[in-house]
C-alpha positions as CSV (number, residue, x, y, z in Angstrom):
1,M,2.6,-14.1,-23.4
2,D,6.1,-15.1,-24.5
3,I,9.1,-13.0,-25.3
4,A,8.6,-13.4,-29.1
5,S,5.0,-12.1,-29.0
6,F,6.0,-9.3,-26.7
7,R,8.8,-8.2,-29.0
8,E,6.5,-8.3,-32.0
9,L,4.1,-6.2,-30.0
10,L,6.7,-3.5,-29.8
11,G,7.2,-3.4,-33.6
12,P,5.1,-1.3,-36.0
13,A,2.4,-3.9,-36.6
14,G,2.1,-4.6,-32.9
15,Q,1.8,-1.0,-32.0
16,A,-0.9,-0.5,-34.7
17,L,-2.7,-3.5,-33.2
18,L,-2.3,-2.2,-29.7
19,A,-3.8,1.2,-30.6
20,E,-6.7,-0.5,-32.2
21,A,-7.3,-2.9,-29.3
22,G,-7.2,0.1,-27.0
23,E,-10.3,1.5,-28.6
24,A,-12.1,-1.8,-28.7
25,D,-14.4,-3.5,-26.3
26,V,-12.2,-5.7,-24.0
27,S,-14.8,-6.3,-21.3
28,E,-15.7,-9.9,-20.4
29,A,-18.8,-9.6,-22.6
30,G,-17.0,-8.1,-25.6
31,L,-13.6,-9.7,-25.5
32,L,-14.3,-12.8,-27.6
33,G,-15.9,-10.8,-30.4
34,T,-13.0,-8.3,-30.4
35,A,-10.4,-11.1,-30.5
36,S,-12.2,-12.8,-33.4
37,R,-12.4,-9.6,-35.4
38,L,-8.7,-8.7,-34.8
39,R,-7.6,-12.2,-35.7
40,E,-8.8,-11.6,-39.2
41,R,-5.9,-9.3,-39.8
42,Y,-3.3,-10.3,-37.2
43,G,-1.8,-13.5,-35.8
44,A,-3.5,-15.1,-32.9
45,D,-0.5,-14.9,-30.6
46,L,0.0,-11.2,-31.3
47,V,-3.7,-10.5,-30.8
48,A,-3.6,-12.3,-27.4
49,A,-0.6,-10.2,-26.4
50,A,-2.2,-7.0,-27.4
51,L,-5.5,-7.7,-25.6
52,T,-3.6,-8.8,-22.5
53,Q,-1.7,-5.5,-22.5
54,V,-4.9,-3.4,-22.9
55,R,-6.6,-5.2,-20.1
56,L,-3.6,-4.9,-17.8
57,R,-3.2,-1.2,-18.6
58,R,-6.7,-0.5,-17.5
59,R,-6.1,-2.4,-14.3
60,A,-2.9,-0.5,-13.8
61,E,-4.5,2.9,-13.8
62,A,-5.1,2.6,-10.1
63,K,-1.4,2.2,-9.5
64,F,0.2,4.3,-12.2
65,G,-2.4,6.8,-13.3
66,P,-2.0,8.3,-16.8
67,D,1.4,6.5,-17.3
68,A,-0.4,3.2,-17.4
69,G,-1.7,3.9,-20.9
70,R,1.9,3.7,-22.3
71,M,3.5,1.2,-20.0
72,Y,3.7,-2.6,-20.4
73,F,2.9,-5.2,-17.9
74,T,2.8,-8.9,-17.0
75,Q,0.0,-10.0,-14.6
76,A,2.5,-11.0,-11.9
77,G,4.6,-7.9,-12.6
78,L,1.6,-5.6,-12.1
79,E,0.5,-7.3,-8.9
80,Q,4.0,-7.0,-7.4
81,S,4.9,-3.6,-8.6
82,T,5.3,-0.6,-6.4
83,R,2.5,2.0,-6.6
84,A,3.7,5.1,-8.5
85,N,3.3,7.5,-5.6
86,V,5.1,5.2,-3.3
87,A,8.0,4.7,-5.8
88,A,8.2,8.5,-6.3
89,H,8.4,9.0,-2.5
90,R,11.2,6.5,-2.2
91,A,13.0,7.9,-5.2
92,R,12.9,11.4,-3.7
93,R,14.5,10.0,-0.5
94,F,17.3,8.4,-2.6
95,A,17.8,11.7,-4.5
96,T,17.9,13.8,-1.3
97,V,20.8,11.7,0.2
98,L,22.8,10.5,-2.8
99,P,25.0,12.8,-4.9
100,S,23.6,13.7,-8.3
101,D,26.1,11.4,-10.1
102,A,25.3,8.4,-8.0
103,R,24.5,5.0,-9.6
104,V,22.0,2.7,-8.1
105,L,21.9,-1.1,-8.6
106,E,18.4,-2.6,-8.3
107,L,18.1,-6.3,-7.5
108,G,14.9,-7.7,-8.8
109,C,13.6,-4.7,-10.7
110,G,10.3,-6.3,-11.9
111,I,8.6,-4.2,-14.5
112,G,10.6,-1.2,-13.5
113,A,8.4,0.9,-11.3
114,D,11.1,1.9,-8.8
115,L,13.8,2.0,-11.5
116,T,11.9,4.5,-13.6
117,A,10.9,6.6,-10.5
118,R,14.5,7.1,-9.6
119,S,15.4,7.9,-13.1
120,R,12.8,10.6,-13.1
121,V,14.6,12.4,-10.2
122,G,17.8,12.2,-12.1
123,L,19.5,9.1,-10.7
124,T,21.1,6.7,-13.1
125,G,21.2,3.0,-12.5
126,D,20.9,-0.6,-13.5
127,G,18.1,-3.0,-12.9
128,V,18.6,-6.7,-12.9
129,E,15.7,-9.2,-13.3
130,R,15.9,-13.0,-13.4
131,D,12.8,-13.6,-15.5
132,P,13.6,-12.8,-19.2
133,L,10.1,-11.7,-20.1
134,T,9.8,-9.4,-17.1
135,A,13.2,-7.9,-18.0
136,E,11.9,-7.2,-21.5
137,V,8.9,-5.5,-20.1
138,A,11.0,-3.4,-17.8
139,K,13.2,-2.3,-20.8
140,A,10.1,-1.4,-22.7
141,N,8.9,0.8,-19.8
142,V,12.2,2.6,-19.6
143,M,11.9,3.4,-23.3
144,A,8.2,4.2,-23.2
145,L,8.7,6.7,-20.4
146,G,11.7,8.4,-22.2
147,L,14.3,7.3,-19.6
148,D,16.6,5.1,-21.7
149,G,19.5,7.4,-21.1
150,L,19.3,7.0,-17.4
151,A,18.3,3.4,-16.7
152,R,19.4,0.0,-18.1
153,V,17.9,-3.4,-17.5
154,R,19.7,-6.8,-17.9
155,V,18.8,-10.4,-17.2
156,S,20.6,-11.6,-14.1
157,D,20.1,-13.5,-10.8
158,A,20.3,-11.0,-8.0
159,V,22.5,-13.3,-5.8
160,E,25.2,-13.3,-8.5
161,E,25.5,-9.5,-8.5
162,D,28.3,-7.5,-7.1
163,P,27.3,-4.0,-5.7
164,D,30.9,-2.8,-6.0
165,G,31.1,0.5,-7.8
166,Y,27.5,1.5,-7.0
167,A,26.6,4.2,-4.5
168,A,23.5,2.4,-3.4
169,V,21.4,-0.8,-3.8
170,F,17.7,-1.1,-4.0
171,A,16.3,-4.7,-3.6
172,D,12.8,-6.0,-4.1
173,P,12.8,-9.7,-3.2
174,G,9.9,-11.8,-4.4
175,R,7.1,-12.2,-1.9
176,R,4.6,-14.2,-4.0
177,T,4.6,-17.9,-5.1
178,A,2.0,-19.9,-7.0
179,R,0.3,-20.4,-3.7
180,G,0.0,-16.7,-2.9
181,R,1.7,-14.2,-0.7
182,V,4.8,-15.0,1.3
183,F,5.0,-13.6,4.9
184,D,8.0,-15.3,6.3
185,P,11.1,-13.3,5.4
186,R,13.1,-16.5,5.1
187,S,10.8,-17.6,2.3
188,Y,11.4,-14.4,0.2
189,E,13.1,-15.0,-3.1
190,P,15.9,-14.5,-2.5
191,P,15.6,-14.9,1.3
192,L,15.8,-11.7,3.3
193,D,19.1,-12.6,5.0
194,T,20.7,-13.1,1.6
195,V,19.3,-9.8,0.3
196,L,20.5,-7.9,3.4
197,D,24.0,-9.4,3.0
198,L,24.1,-8.2,-0.6
199,A,22.7,-4.8,0.2
200,G,25.1,-4.4,3.1
201,R,28.1,-4.5,0.7
202,A,27.0,-1.1,-0.7
203,P,27.5,2.3,1.1
204,A,23.7,2.7,1.2
205,A,20.7,0.5,0.5
206,C,17.0,0.1,0.7
207,V,15.1,-3.2,0.8
208,K,11.4,-3.5,0.1
209,V,9.7,-5.9,2.4
210,A,6.1,-6.9,3.4
211,P,4.2,-4.6,5.8
212,G,3.9,-7.4,8.2
213,I,7.6,-7.8,8.7
214,P,8.4,-8.5,12.4
215,H,10.3,-5.8,14.2
216,E,12.8,-8.3,15.5
217,V,14.1,-9.1,12.1
218,V,15.0,-5.4,11.3
219,P,18.8,-5.2,11.4
220,E,20.5,-3.1,14.0
221,G,21.2,0.4,12.8
222,A,18.5,0.1,10.0
223,E,15.4,2.2,9.7
224,A,12.1,0.5,9.0
225,E,9.5,2.6,7.2
226,W,5.9,1.7,6.8
227,V,4.1,3.5,4.0
228,S,0.4,4.1,3.8
229,A,-1.3,5.5,0.6
230,A,-4.8,6.9,0.8
231,G,-5.3,5.1,4.2
232,D,-4.1,1.7,3.2
233,V,-0.7,0.3,4.3
234,K,0.9,-0.6,1.0
235,E,4.4,-1.8,1.9
236,A,7.4,-1.4,4.2
237,A,11.1,-0.7,3.4
238,L,14.3,-1.2,5.3
239,W,16.8,1.7,4.9
240,L,20.4,0.8,5.5
241,G,23.8,2.5,5.7
242,G,23.9,6.0,4.4
243,L,20.2,6.0,3.6
244,A,19.1,5.1,7.1
245,G,17.6,8.1,8.9
246,G,18.8,7.3,12.4
247,V,15.3,7.0,13.8
248,G,14.8,3.3,13.9
249,R,11.2,3.3,12.6
250,R,8.9,5.6,10.7
251,A,5.3,5.8,9.5
252,T,4.8,7.7,6.2
253,L,1.4,8.7,4.9
254,L,0.9,9.6,1.2
255,P,-2.6,11.3,1.0
256,P,-4.2,11.7,-2.4
257,G,-2.9,14.9,-4.0
258,G,-1.1,16.0,-0.8
259,D,2.4,16.1,0.6
260,A,3.8,13.2,2.5
261,C,3.5,13.2,6.3
262,T,5.9,11.3,8.4
263,L,5.9,10.3,12.1
264,T,9.0,9.1,14.0
265,P,9.6,8.0,17.6
266,A,9.6,10.9,20.2
267,G,11.2,9.0,23.1
268,L,7.9,8.5,24.8
269,G,7.0,5.6,27.1
270,D,3.9,3.5,26.8
271,P,0.8,5.6,26.3
272,D,-1.6,6.2,29.2
273,V,-4.6,4.0,29.7
274,R,-7.7,5.9,30.4
275,P,-11.6,5.8,30.2
276,W,-13.3,6.6,27.0
277,G,-13.3,10.3,26.3
278,R,-15.3,12.5,24.0
279,Y,-13.3,11.4,20.9
280,L,-12.0,8.2,19.5
281,Y,-9.0,8.3,17.2
282,E,-8.4,5.4,14.8
283,P,-4.6,5.5,14.0
284,D,-3.5,4.9,10.4
285,G,-2.3,1.4,9.8
286,A,1.3,2.6,9.1
287,V,1.4,4.2,12.6
288,I,0.2,0.9,14.1
289,R,2.8,-1.2,12.2
290,A,5.5,1.2,13.2
291,H,4.6,1.0,16.9
292,L,4.0,4.8,17.2
293,L,0.7,4.8,19.1
294,A,2.3,6.7,22.0
295,E,3.2,9.5,19.6
296,V,-0.4,9.7,18.3
297,A,-1.8,9.7,21.8
298,D,0.6,12.5,22.7
299,L,-0.5,14.5,19.6
300,V,-4.2,14.3,20.5
301,G,-3.7,14.6,24.3
302,G,-5.1,11.2,25.0
303,G,-4.4,7.6,25.8
304,L,-5.6,4.0,25.1
305,A,-8.8,2.6,26.4
306,D,-7.1,-0.8,26.4
307,P,-3.3,-1.2,26.4
308,R,-3.5,-4.0,23.8
309,I,-5.9,-2.3,21.3
310,A,-4.9,0.4,18.9
311,Y,-7.8,2.9,19.6
312,V,-6.8,6.2,21.1
313,T,-9.3,8.2,23.1
314,S,-9.2,11.9,24.2
315,D,-11.5,14.6,25.5
316,E,-9.9,17.0,23.0
317,L,-10.4,17.3,19.2
318,R,-7.0,17.8,17.7
319,P,-6.9,17.1,14.0
320,T,-3.9,15.0,12.9
321,P,-3.2,13.2,9.6
322,F,-2.1,10.2,11.5
323,A,-5.5,9.2,12.8
324,S,-9.2,9.5,11.9
325,A,-11.3,11.2,14.5
326,Y,-14.8,10.2,15.7
327,E,-17.0,11.9,18.2
328,V,-18.2,9.3,20.7
329,E,-22.0,9.6,21.1
330,D,-22.6,6.5,23.3
331,V,-20.7,3.6,24.9
332,L,-22.7,0.4,25.4
333,P,-21.9,-3.1,26.7
334,F,-21.9,-5.2,23.5
335,S,-25.4,-6.5,22.9
336,V,-27.0,-7.2,19.5
337,K,-30.4,-6.6,20.9
338,R,-29.5,-3.3,22.5
339,L,-27.6,-2.1,19.5
340,K,-30.5,-3.0,17.2
341,A,-32.9,-1.1,19.3
342,E,-30.6,2.0,19.4
343,L,-30.1,2.0,15.6
344,R,-33.8,1.7,15.1
345,R,-34.4,4.6,17.5
346,R,-31.9,6.7,15.5
347,E,-33.6,5.7,12.2
348,A,-30.3,4.5,10.8
349,G,-30.5,3.5,7.2
350,V,-26.7,3.3,6.4
351,L,-24.5,1.5,8.8
352,T,-20.7,1.3,9.0
353,V,-19.2,-1.2,11.4
354,K,-15.6,-1.1,12.5
355,K,-13.9,-3.5,14.8
356,R,-10.6,-4.0,16.6
357,G,-9.8,-6.5,19.3
358,S,-13.1,-8.3,18.7
359,A,-13.9,-11.7,17.2
360,V,-17.2,-10.5,15.9
361,D,-18.0,-11.4,12.3
362,V,-18.9,-8.0,10.8
363,D,-21.1,-9.4,8.0
364,R,-23.1,-11.5,10.4
365,L,-23.4,-8.6,12.8
366,R,-24.8,-6.4,10.1
367,R,-27.4,-9.0,9.2
368,D,-28.3,-9.5,12.9
369,L,-28.7,-5.7,13.2
370,G,-31.1,-5.6,10.3
371,F,-28.7,-4.4,7.6
372,G,-28.2,-7.5,5.6
373,G,-30.4,-6.9,2.6
374,R,-30.7,-4.3,-0.1
375,R,-33.5,-2.6,1.9
376,G,-31.9,-3.1,5.3
377,G,-32.0,-0.3,7.9
378,Y,-34.7,1.8,9.5
379,G,-34.5,5.2,7.9
380,A,-32.2,7.6,6.1
381,A,-29.7,8.5,8.9
382,E,-26.0,7.3,8.8
383,A,-24.6,5.4,11.8
384,T,-21.1,4.1,12.7
385,V,-20.6,1.4,15.3
386,V,-17.2,0.5,16.7
387,V,-17.0,-3.0,18.2
388,T,-14.0,-3.5,20.6
389,R,-13.3,-4.4,24.1
390,V,-11.8,-3.0,27.3
391,G,-10.0,-5.8,29.2
392,Q,-12.3,-8.8,28.9
393,D,-15.5,-6.7,28.4
394,P,-16.8,-6.3,24.9
395,V,-18.2,-2.9,24.1
396,A,-19.9,-1.1,21.3
397,L,-19.4,2.6,20.6
398,L,-21.8,4.7,18.5
399,V,-19.6,7.3,17.0
400,R,-19.8,10.1,14.4
401,P,-16.9,10.7,11.9
402,V,-15.5,14.2,12.5
403,R,-14.7,16.2,9.5
404,A,-12.7,19.5,9.5
405,A,-15.8,21.7,9.3
406,D,-18.0,19.7,11.7
407,P,-18.8,21.4,15.1
408,P,-18.9,19.0,18.1
409,T,-22.3,17.9,19.4
410,A,-23.5,17.9,22.9
411,G,-21.0,15.3,24.1
412,L,-20.6,11.8,25.3
413,A,-23.7,9.9,26.5
414,R,-23.3,6.7,28.5
């Protein structure tokens, strides 16, 4: 899709076509027939642009919910955009700290997910985007969401921008190339050091980074926040200047339909190391990335079974949003033969395998345990196996997920 086709899509004929395409069959099986039918009345380039938008909008529903149906996307822009609830969380943090008349400069605004989220909480600002087509898409999203009085988009290279006059900067350097994701901060586009230098010229700033960012590259005085949505770590951000919270690092969880939960360092030392207790806690990925295992262990009254593996164990059941709880039913030296016999004895028909600190191939292990085919398993019961190690000893735990209303069973068997 080029700029000319996209602009035509925003006109009356394009909007009529887009509405019609939205009601048509755009599945892999029906796409060719739909395209042929629409080309009888519209130009081929415009039809291609409309069908691309319809398909991208349907993919975007997972990120943007109902808004996806009126937004515009490029494929790369959708893949790299911030999920709506993460952008809303970040926008609320901007709005809490900055005065109501603050203007924010966004460097690399993409399709405008963060830009529009800040506008929705009343903050004005400018977004700059180097790619002309992506900038056009961002402008269209500002208009489509009714925010044209609050946000503006222009084509510009982020490294040429001057933050002077803005209360804060938000930067989202590119972390994808034609070869895939970029993990080295020096290979961001622009490089992270360049972005931090630009952001540091403003009184306050936030820089979006990859979740795997090394702790040692976080600038002194900055706060690193890892954000998890519905149990998956989605991204991280560096908060600088007036937006830094003074805690160094933070894990934030955004549960579906619930309020954000945040965990920060409590000044604890390394967590205790102890034998397996009655319960196993699997910390959220954001907690692990933020190096806050000691805080979770303290919350549940437990410790680590192995100091290098992020499983917390305790004899107490203390519900926490920062870790999933499992009741430990058995701890076995890892043995496929023994596990298989135990699962057969339990008449397990559905098997969940989790691992941490183990080189076991989960798919192969499932096959070896008799759960590789459609009719795998030995009955109707559900079973969960955790494969890990303590020191150099591989172990397998048979556990039961604990839900809020579940009573504990008889206890740990060994």
